[in-house]
C-alpha positions as CSV (number, residue, x, y, z in Angstrom):
1,X,0.0,0.1,-0.1
2,X,3.0,2.3,0.2
3,X,3.1,5.4,2.4
4,X,-0.4,7.1,3.2
5,X,-2.4,8.6,6.1
6,X,-5.9,8.1,7.1
7,X,-8.6,10.4,7.4
8,X,-12.2,10.8,8.3
9,X,-15.0,13.1,8.3
10,X,-15.6,14.4,11.8
11,X,-19.0,13.8,12.9
12,X,-21.2,13.8,16.2
13,X,-24.3,12.4,16.7
14,X,-26.2,8.9,16.3
15,X,-25.5,6.5,13.7
16,X,-22.3,4.3,13.1
17,X,-19.0,6.4,12.9
18,X,-17.4,7.0,9.6
19,X,-14.5,4.7,8.5
20,X,-11.0,6.1,8.3
21,X,-10.0,6.2,4.3
22,X,-6.3,6.0,3.6
23,X,-4.8,8.9,1.5
24,X,-1.9,8.3,-0.4
25,X,-0.3,11.4,-1.1
26,X,0.4,14.8,1.0
27,X,-2.5,17.1,0.4
28,X,-1.9,21.3,0.7
29,X,-4.7,23.7,1.0
30,X,-4.9,25.3,-3.0
31,X,-7.5,27.4,-4.2
32,X,-8.2,27.2,-8.0
33,X,-9.9,30.6,-8.9
34,X,-11.5,31.2,-12.6
35,X,-10.3,34.2,-14.4
36,X,-12.0,36.2,-17.2
37,X,-10.4,37.0,-20.3
38,X,-8.9,40.2,-19.1
39,X,-7.1,37.8,-16.1
40,X,-9.6,39.2,-13.5
41,X,-10.8,36.6,-10.8
42,X,-14.5,35.5,-11.2
43,X,-16.3,36.2,-8.1
44,X,-18.7,33.1,-6.8
45,X,-19.2,31.1,-3.9
46,X,-16.2,28.6,-3.6
47,X,-16.7,24.4,-3.7
48,X,-14.7,22.8,-1.3
49,X,-13.4,19.3,-2.3
50,X,-12.5,16.9,0.8
51,X,-9.5,14.9,1.1
52,X,-11.2,11.6,0.4
53,X,-12.5,12.9,-2.9
54,X,-9.6,14.3,-4.2
55,X,-8.0,10.8,-3.7
56,X,-10.8,8.6,-5.4
57,X,-10.4,11.2,-8.1
58,X,-6.5,11.0,-8.2
59,X,-7.0,7.0,-7.9
60,X,-9.2,6.4,-10.6
61,X,-8.8,9.0,-13.3
62,X,-4.8,9.8,-12.9
63,X,-3.5,6.4,-11.9
64,X,-6.2,4.6,-13.8
65,X,-7.2,2.2,-11.2
66,X,-10.7,0.5,-11.3
67,X,-13.2,1.7,-8.5
68,X,-12.7,-1.6,-7.0
69,X,-9.1,-1.3,-6.7
70,X,-9.1,2.2,-5.8
71,X,-11.5,1.6,-2.9
72,X,-8.9,-1.3,-1.8
73,X,-6.0,1.1,-1.5
74,X,-8.5,3.5,0.1
75,X,-9.6,0.9,2.7
76,X,-13.4,1.3,2.2
77,X,-16.3,-0.6,0.2
78,X,-16.7,0.0,-3.7
79,X,-20.0,1.5,-2.7
80,X,-18.6,4.1,-0.7
81,X,-16.1,4.7,-3.0
82,X,-18.7,5.2,-5.8
83,X,-20.1,7.8,-3.6
84,X,-17.2,9.7,-2.5
85,X,-16.0,9.5,-6.4
86,X,-19.5,10.9,-7.6
87,X,-19.6,13.4,-5.0
88,X,-16.0,14.8,-6.1
89,X,-17.3,14.6,-9.6
90,X,-20.4,16.5,-9.2
91,X,-18.3,19.5,-7.4
92,X,-15.8,19.5,-10.1
93,X,-18.4,19.9,-12.6
94,X,-20.3,22.5,-10.7
95,X,-17.4,24.4,-10.5
96,X,-16.5,24.7,-14.3
97,X,-20.2,25.5,-15.5
98,X,-20.5,28.0,-12.8
99,X,-17.1,29.4,-12.9
100,X,-16.8,29.1,-9.3
101,X,-13.4,28.5,-7.4
102,X,-12.4,25.1,-6.2
103,X,-10.7,24.9,-2.9
104,X,-9.1,21.5,-1.9
105,X,-9.3,21.1,1.6
106,X,-6.5,19.7,3.8
107,X,-7.0,17.6,6.4
108,X,-7.2,19.1,10.1
109,X,-4.1,18.5,12.2
110,X,-4.4,16.3,14.9
């Protein structure tokens, strides 16, 4: 599996606690801002891409793994991987269509 770290959504309340997701690379806070033809940033509410969404997109679309292989690497079920991947794709599509900034959210320290 190589180097990696574990991340999970912090959530309180009833129900089963979220399962850790293995993230295989270091994530830094980065913001992609759309600009117009003069290079002026376009206004808009940012869309936040979570660490597990970025990792799922990276494994499936950049590394070319199947969803089953990517799920195994992340330590989640294939269904969970599909939901995370779908969420990431929708956010990217929405940001492109609506010309909104994309913020890659790093994990909280600790």
